[in-house]
N, C-alpha and C positions, 0 to 999 in steps of 0.2 A: 182535860184539854178545854181551854176557854172558847168562847163563841167566835172570837176573832180568828183563832187557829182553825176552827172548824170551817169557817167561811173560806179561808185560804185553801184548805185541803179540798173543799168542794169546787172551788174555782179551778184548781189544778186538775181535778178529775174531769170537770166539764171541758177543759181545754184538751184533755186526752180524747174524750168522746168526739170533739170537733176535729181532732187530729186524724181520726179515721177517714174523714172526708177529704183530707189534703194529702196528696202523695208526698212521700218523703218524711212525714212526721209520724213517729212511732206511737200512735194513739194508745194501743193496749199497754205499752210500756209506761207511758205517762200516767194512765189510770192506775196501774199497779204501783207505781212510785208514790202516788198520792195515798193509796190504800196502805202501803207499807209505812209511810210517814205517820198516818193516823194510828195504826196498830202499835207501832213502837212508842208512840207518845202516850196512848191510852193505857196500854198494858193490862188489859182485862181478858178474861177467857172468851168473852164475846168478840172482842177485837181480834184475837188470834184466830178464832174460828172463822170469822169473816175473811181474814187475810188468807187462810189456808184454802177456803172454798173459792175465793176470788182468784187465787193463783191457779187452782185446778181448772177453773172455767177459762182463764186466759191462756193456759197451756193447751187445753183442748182446742181453743180457737186457733192457735198457731198451727196445730196439726191439721185442722180442717182447711185452713187457708193455704197450706202447702199442697194439699190434695186437690184443691179446686184449680181450674185454669186461671192463668194470670189475667189481671184486669188491664184493659187497654182502652181508656175513654176516648182517645183520638179517633179510633176506628169506628166507634159507636155512632157518630154523627151528631149527637146533641152537644151544644156548647157546654163548656166546663161549668159555667155559672148555673145552668140548669141542673147539673148533677149535684152541685153544692146545695142548691135550694131544695132539691128532692131529699137530700140527706137531712137537712134541717126539718123538713116535713116528717121524716121518719122519727127523728128525736121527739118532736112534738106529739106525734101519734103514740109513741111509747108511753108518754106521761098521761095522755088523755085517755087511752084505752090500753092498759098494761098488757104486755107480751104481744098480742096480735096487732096492736096499733103500729108497731115499728114497720113491718112489711106493708101494711095497708097505707100508712102515711107516705112511705117511699114511692110505692107504685102510683098511688093517687096523686101525689105531688108532681111526680115526673110526667104523668099523663096530662095533668092540668097545665103545666108549664109548656109542654110540647103542643098542646091544643092551642094555646095562646100564640105560640111562636109560629106554628105551621098553618093554623086557621081551619083545619078540617079534622074530622074524627078519624078517617082512614089513615091520613098521614101521621097524626099524633099517635095512634095505636101502633102503627108499624115502627115508628121511631122508638116508642116505649119498649116494645118487644126486643128491638135490636140492642138498646142500651142495657136492658135487663140481662140479656144473654152475655153481653161483653163485660159488664162490671157489676151487675146487680147482686149476684149471689155471694161473691166473695166480700163485697162491701157490707152487705146485710148481715152476714155471719159475724164479721168483725164488729160491726156497730151493735148488734144484738148482745154479743158477749160483753162489750164495754158497758152498755146500758144495764145489763143484768148485774154486773159488779157494782156499778154506781147505785142501783136500786137497793142492793143488799147493804151497802154502806149507809144509805139514807135510813133504811129500816133499822139498822143497828144503832145509829145515832139517836133516832127517835126512841127506841126501846131502852137504850142504856143511859 
């Protein structure tokens, strides 16, 4: 696979990760489609192993998402823009501090945005807790699964 195709596959997978933050876009499915495209083009044992592991992670993600309560951002009180920016902070946190940076970035970003919007620590913390209860866990599980698959793909591209 040439560098141009790898870049396009990476863009597709990043769009899938961002799709987790947008209701109605099947983020994990888009990530898996990018991984499938890469594996069928690459045709190496490493590519097939990453595809099988990624498929397992994304299937486990679907089971966990079904078991968690449904997300309803409108009842949480925070503007949708705040939720999207907190999700972007989670993505940045994952790459800055692998694995634990995702939830830290999400919660920290959400609190900081709510602090700016509401102006007080008490109001921002109460709003952050409410949002986390309403949407946080299911979104974080889905986002973490997609980022884990993306990270495995990046590692396989670098290694192979």
